[in-house]
C-alpha positions as CSV (number, residue, x, y, z in Angstrom):
1,M,54.7,54.7,76.7
2,S,51.4,56.1,78.2
3,W,50.8,56.1,81.7
4,K,48.4,53.0,81.5
5,E,51.1,50.8,80.0
6,E,53.6,52.3,82.6
7,Q,51.5,51.0,85.5
8,S,50.6,47.5,84.3
9,P,53.0,45.4,85.6
10,L,52.1,46.1,89.3
11,L,48.7,47.0,89.3
12,S,46.6,46.0,85.9
13,I,43.4,44.3,87.4
14,N,42.2,40.9,86.7
15,L,38.5,40.8,87.4
16,S,38.1,37.1,87.6
17,P,41.2,36.0,89.7
18,P,41.6,32.3,90.2
19,K,39.7,30.8,93.3
20,N,42.9,29.4,94.9
21,K,45.0,32.7,94.3
22,I,45.6,33.3,97.9
23,A,46.7,29.4,98.4
24,T,48.8,30.0,95.3
25,L,50.6,32.8,97.6
26,A,51.6,30.4,100.0
27,Q,53.6,28.0,97.5
28,G,57.1,28.5,96.5
29,R,60.2,28.9,98.7
30,R,59.7,28.6,102.5
31,T,63.4,29.4,103.9
32,G,62.9,30.8,107.3
33,A,59.6,29.8,108.2
34,P,59.1,26.9,110.6
35,Q,58.4,23.6,108.8
36,I,55.7,21.6,109.8
37,S,54.2,18.6,108.3
38,D,50.5,20.0,108.6
39,T,50.2,23.2,106.9
40,I,49.8,26.5,108.9
41,A,46.2,27.1,107.2
42,S,44.5,30.4,108.5
43,R,41.4,29.4,110.3
44,R,40.4,33.0,110.6
45,A,38.6,33.2,107.4
46,A,35.4,31.7,109.1
47,Y,35.5,34.7,111.6
48,G,35.6,37.5,109.2
49,G,39.3,37.4,109.0
50,K,39.9,38.5,112.6
51,K,40.7,36.2,115.5
52,R,39.6,38.4,118.3
53,L,38.1,37.0,121.6
54,E,34.8,35.9,121.2
55,R,32.1,38.4,122.5
56,L,28.8,39.8,121.4
57,R,28.4,43.4,120.3
58,A,25.5,45.5,120.3
59,P,24.6,47.0,117.0
60,V,26.0,50.5,117.0
61,E,23.8,53.2,115.4
62,T,26.5,55.9,114.1
63,G,24.2,58.5,112.5
64,L,27.0,59.0,109.9
65,E,26.1,59.0,106.1
66,M,28.8,57.3,104.4
67,P,28.2,57.1,100.6
68,W,31.4,55.7,99.7
69,T,33.2,52.8,101.3
70,G,36.6,51.4,100.3
71,R,38.6,48.3,101.1
72,L,40.9,48.2,103.9
73,S,42.7,44.8,103.4
74,V,45.8,43.5,105.5
75,Y,48.2,40.5,104.5
76,C,50.8,38.6,106.2
77,T,52.6,36.4,103.7
78,C,56.1,35.7,105.1
79,N,58.5,36.3,107.9
80,T,60.2,39.4,106.5
81,Y,60.4,41.5,103.3
82,S,63.5,42.7,101.4
83,L,62.4,46.4,101.9
84,R,65.6,47.6,100.3
85,D,65.0,45.8,97.0
86,L,61.4,46.5,97.2
87,F,61.8,50.3,97.6
88,G,64.4,50.1,94.9
89,N,61.9,48.5,92.5
90,L,59.0,51.0,93.6
91,L,61.4,54.0,93.1
92,N,61.9,52.8,89.3
93,K,58.0,52.4,88.8
94,Y,56.8,55.3,91.0
95,P,59.5,57.9,91.6
96,E,56.9,60.4,93.3
97,G,54.7,58.0,94.9
98,A,57.2,55.6,96.9
99,R,59.0,56.6,100.1
100,R,60.3,55.4,103.3
101,F,59.5,56.7,106.7
102,G,62.3,57.8,109.5
103,T,62.5,54.2,111.2
104,R,63.1,52.5,107.7
105,D,60.9,49.6,108.5
106,V,58.0,50.9,106.6
107,V,57.7,51.7,102.8
108,H,54.9,53.8,101.6
109,L,53.4,53.7,98.1
110,R,51.1,56.5,97.2
111,L,48.7,56.0,94.2
112,P,46.9,59.1,93.2
113,R,43.4,58.6,91.4
114,M,43.6,59.7,87.9
115,D,40.6,60.8,86.0
116,G,40.1,58.9,82.5
117,Q,37.6,58.3,80.1
118,D,34.2,57.0,80.7
119,G,33.5,53.2,80.2
120,E,36.2,50.5,79.7
121,D,39.0,52.9,79.2
122,D,38.6,54.5,82.3
123,A,42.0,54.8,83.9
124,V,40.5,54.5,87.5
125,W,38.8,51.3,86.7
126,W,41.6,49.8,84.7
127,V,44.2,50.6,87.6
128,G,42.1,49.7,90.5
129,I,42.3,52.7,92.5
130,E,38.9,53.1,94.0
131,D,39.5,55.7,96.7
132,P,38.6,59.3,95.5
133,R,41.7,60.7,97.5
134,G,43.9,58.1,96.1
135,S,45.2,54.7,97.4
136,D,48.0,54.0,100.0
137,V,50.0,50.8,100.4
138,F,52.2,50.3,103.3
139,F,54.8,47.4,103.4
140,F,56.0,46.4,106.8
141,S,59.4,44.8,107.4
142,Y,58.1,41.9,109.3
143,G,56.0,40.5,106.2
144,V,52.9,42.3,106.2
145,V,51.3,44.6,103.8
146,V,48.3,47.0,104.4
147,L,46.4,48.2,101.3
148,W,43.9,51.3,101.4
149,G,41.3,51.7,98.5
150,L,42.4,49.1,96.0
151,S,40.3,46.9,94.1
152,E,40.3,43.4,94.8
153,G,41.7,42.6,91.5
154,A,44.7,45.2,92.1
155,E,45.1,43.3,95.4
156,W,45.8,39.9,93.5
157,Q,48.1,41.8,91.2
158,L,50.2,43.4,93.9
159,L,50.5,40.2,96.2
160,D,51.8,38.4,93.0
161,W,54.2,41.1,92.5
162,L,55.4,41.3,96.0
163,K,56.5,37.4,96.3
164,N,59.6,38.7,94.7
165,F,60.8,40.2,97.8
166,E,59.5,37.8,100.5
167,N,61.7,36.0,103.1
168,G,60.4,32.8,104.6
169,R,57.0,32.4,103.3
170,L,54.3,31.2,105.6
171,E,52.9,27.7,105.0
172,G,49.5,27.6,104.0
173,E,47.2,30.6,103.1
174,A,48.4,33.9,104.0
175,E,47.1,35.4,107.2
176,K,44.8,38.1,106.5
177,E,42.4,41.1,107.9
178,F,39.7,42.6,106.1
179,L,37.9,46.0,107.1
180,V,36.1,48.8,105.1
181,Y,36.7,52.4,105.2
182,S,35.1,55.9,104.2
183,Y,35.0,59.6,104.7
184,D,32.7,61.9,106.5
185,H,32.6,65.5,108.0
186,F,33.2,65.4,111.8
187,S,35.7,67.0,114.0
188,E,39.0,67.3,112.9
189,E,40.3,66.5,116.0
190,D,38.9,63.0,116.0
191,L,40.8,62.2,113.1
192,A,39.2,59.0,112.4
193,K,36.6,56.6,114.0
194,I,36.3,52.8,114.2
195,L,32.8,51.4,114.4
196,E,31.8,47.8,113.5
197,D,34.5,47.0,111.3
198,Q,34.6,50.2,109.5
199,V,37.2,53.0,109.8
200,C,35.8,56.3,109.1
201,L,38.3,59.1,108.3
202,S,37.9,62.9,108.5
203,S,37.3,64.4,105.1
204,S,39.0,67.7,106.0
205,L,42.3,66.2,106.5
206,S,45.2,67.4,104.2
207,D,46.9,64.7,102.1
208,E,50.0,64.4,104.4
209,T,47.9,64.2,107.5
210,L,45.6,61.6,105.6
211,V,48.7,59.5,105.1
212,R,50.0,59.9,108.6
213,V,46.4,58.7,109.9
214,K,46.4,55.7,107.5
215,L,49.8,54.9,108.9
216,A,49.0,55.0,112.6
217,L,45.7,52.6,111.9
218,S,48.0,50.5,109.6
219,H,50.4,49.8,112.4
220,G,47.8,48.6,114.5
221,A,46.0,46.5,111.7
222,A,49.6,45.0,110.7
223,Q,50.6,44.0,114.2
224,S,47.2,42.1,114.4
225,T,47.7,40.4,111.4
226,K,51.3,39.2,112.2
227,L,50.0,38.0,115.7
228,G,47.4,35.9,113.7
229,A,50.2,34.5,112.3
230,F,51.9,33.5,115.4
231,E,48.4,32.3,116.7
232,T,47.9,30.2,113.7
233,A,51.5,28.7,114.0
234,I,51.0,27.9,117.8
235,D,47.6,26.5,117.5
236,N,48.7,24.0,115.0
237,V,51.6,22.6,117.2
238,I,49.3,22.3,120.2
239,D,46.7,20.3,117.9
240,R,49.3,18.2,116.9
241,T,50.8,17.6,120.2
242,Q,48.1,17.7,122.7
243,A,47.2,14.2,122.6
244,L,50.9,13.0,123.7
245,P,50.5,14.3,127.2
246,A,47.4,12.4,127.9
247,Q,48.9,9.4,126.5
248,M,51.7,9.5,128.7
249,A,49.3,10.0,131.5
250,N,47.1,7.1,130.5
251,Q,50.0,4.6,129.2
252,G,52.8,5.8,131.0
253,K,54.8,6.2,128.0
254,L,55.1,7.6,124.5
255,N,54.2,5.4,121.8
256,I,56.7,7.3,119.2
257,S,60.0,6.5,118.1
258,Q,63.3,8.0,119.5
259,R,63.7,9.7,116.2
260,E,60.1,10.9,115.9
261,L,60.5,12.3,119.6
262,L,63.9,14.1,118.8
263,K,62.2,16.0,115.8
264,L,59.2,16.6,117.8
265,S,61.3,18.3,120.5
266,G,63.2,20.4,117.7
267,E,60.2,21.5,116.3
268,L,58.6,22.8,119.3
269,Y,62.2,24.6,120.3
270,M,62.1,26.1,116.6
271,Y,58.6,27.3,117.3
272,K,59.4,29.1,120.4
273,A,62.5,30.8,118.8
274,Y,60.4,31.9,115.8
275,I,58.1,33.7,118.1
276,H,60.4,35.2,120.5
277,L,62.7,36.6,117.8
278,Q,59.9,38.4,116.1
279,S,57.8,39.4,119.1
280,D,59.5,43.0,119.4
281,V,57.1,43.6,116.1
282,L,54.4,44.0,118.7
283,D,55.7,46.7,120.6
284,I,54.6,50.5,120.0
285,P,56.3,51.5,116.9
286,D,59.3,54.1,117.4
287,W,57.5,56.1,114.7
288,F,55.3,57.4,117.2
289,W,58.0,59.1,119.1
290,D,57.7,61.9,116.4
291,N,54.2,61.6,115.5
292,E,52.3,61.5,119.1
293,D,49.3,63.4,117.7
294,V,48.3,60.1,115.9
295,E,49.3,57.7,118.5
296,P,46.0,57.4,120.0
297,L,44.7,56.1,116.6
298,Y,47.0,53.5,116.7
299,G,45.8,52.6,120.3
300,K,42.3,52.5,119.1
301,M,43.1,50.1,116.6
302,A,44.9,47.7,118.9
303,R,42.1,47.7,121.3
304,Y,39.4,47.3,118.7
305,L,41.3,44.1,117.5
306,D,42.2,43.1,121.0
307,I,45.8,42.7,120.1
308,K,46.8,42.9,124.1
309,P,44.4,40.5,125.3
310,R,45.4,38.2,122.5
311,V,49.4,38.6,123.2
312,N,48.6,37.5,126.9
313,V,46.8,34.2,125.4
314,L,49.7,33.6,123.1
315,N,52.0,33.8,125.8
316,T,50.1,31.5,128.0
317,R,50.2,29.2,124.8
318,L,54.1,29.7,124.4
319,E,54.3,28.6,128.1
320,T,52.3,25.5,127.3
321,I,54.7,24.5,124.5
322,N,57.5,25.3,126.8
323,S,56.0,22.8,129.3
324,M,55.3,20.2,126.5
325,Y,59.1,20.9,125.3
326,D,60.5,20.0,128.9
327,L,58.2,17.2,129.2
328,F,59.5,15.5,126.0
329,R,63.3,16.5,126.9
330,T,62.6,14.5,130.4
331,E,61.1,11.8,128.4
332,L,64.3,11.6,126.2
333,H,66.7,11.7,129.0
334,V,64.6,8.7,130.8
335,R,64.8,6.8,127.4
336,T,68.5,7.3,127.4
337,D,69.3,6.4,131.2
338,Q,67.0,3.4,130.5
339,R,69.1,2.4,127.7
340,L,72.5,2.7,129.4
341,E,71.0,0.8,132.5
342,W,70.3,-2.0,129.9
343,I,73.5,-1.7,128.2
344,I,75.2,-2.0,131.7
345,I,72.7,-5.1,132.8
346,W,73.8,-6.9,129.4
347,L,77.6,-6.1,129.9
348,I,77.2,-7.6,133.5
349,V,75.5,-10.8,132.2
350,I,78.1,-11.2,129.4
351,E,80.7,-10.8,132.0
352,V,79.0,-13.4,134.5
353,V,78.5,-15.8,131.5
354,L,82.1,-15.6,130.5
355,Q,83.3,-16.0,134.0
356,V,81.2,-19.0,134.3
357,F,82.3,-20.4,131.3
358,G,85.8,-19.9,131.8
359,M,85.3,-21.6,135.1
360,F,83.6,-24.5,133.3
361,I,86.4,-24.9,131.1
362,G,88.8,-24.8,133.7
363,V,87.1,-27.5,135.7
364,T,86.7,-29.9,132.6
365,T,90.4,-29.6,131.9
366,I,91.4,-30.6,135.5
């Protein structure tokens, strides 16, 4: 079997992927992800794939010559990946390219660039490895994959293969971030720079250091994309429920059935639990305890993608959801109390009627 044939199940290129390929990723089993009637569709595509705080940036003159740029793509497709099964599958296909890091919550796949023939038989073109130093893929346990230097067609193929290891697929489109990266000659102490959606890596780094640098940056990008999935979910719930408090203020009641109110309260509680159970993925990864030299790169990426301000905004929105949940719970109690009061009133009325009827029967018999 040729090298080309061996690699094709995972990374063969489809130069004309279906336009709805990403949408297709969001279909299938949905165990584990919160279920809502409206799909959780990514709204971030209109903002270039990032959901940063709105701000104006002045053009930056880098003075750097960047002859080659590669794709840096980040996708959040589900709640979690089955990393054990995923890693075992990769070991069978790429025994020398797959490995797990010490924290065991990240799987790394290294795909070296291999020179082939010119033209259509070029192995580099066929496999979709565009980075002259080889491509890297990082799979994070919390449902995010970061791809460095793959062609768009290769990304489609990998995402399609990755569906076999997803737990709790997101509804709607996969959450995504897109940047570009390049190499240039500058001080090795800097390791990497981030300028206007472009990551510039030092070309003098060794292969192992380069992987560590990419992983440090990938941690920040992956957390930003996971945070984006949380933001999209919360935005959707708030949009669907924001009219109800106004309805209570204007009409003094909610024009929804008891069953719908119970379902809505359960949905809000489910989202609260969903966010809180996974919020630890936004902490500084333990991997940096043994890799302090590249931790500043993680900080750079986190600041560039506004992770901390967005977390604060997310917490505020969670408090809003909590307030709405308390409001609906209070409304449920009020409705229950009112129903019990009416039951008691009708029982009293029935008792009075029976007594009056009994007195009437007694009088007529005399």
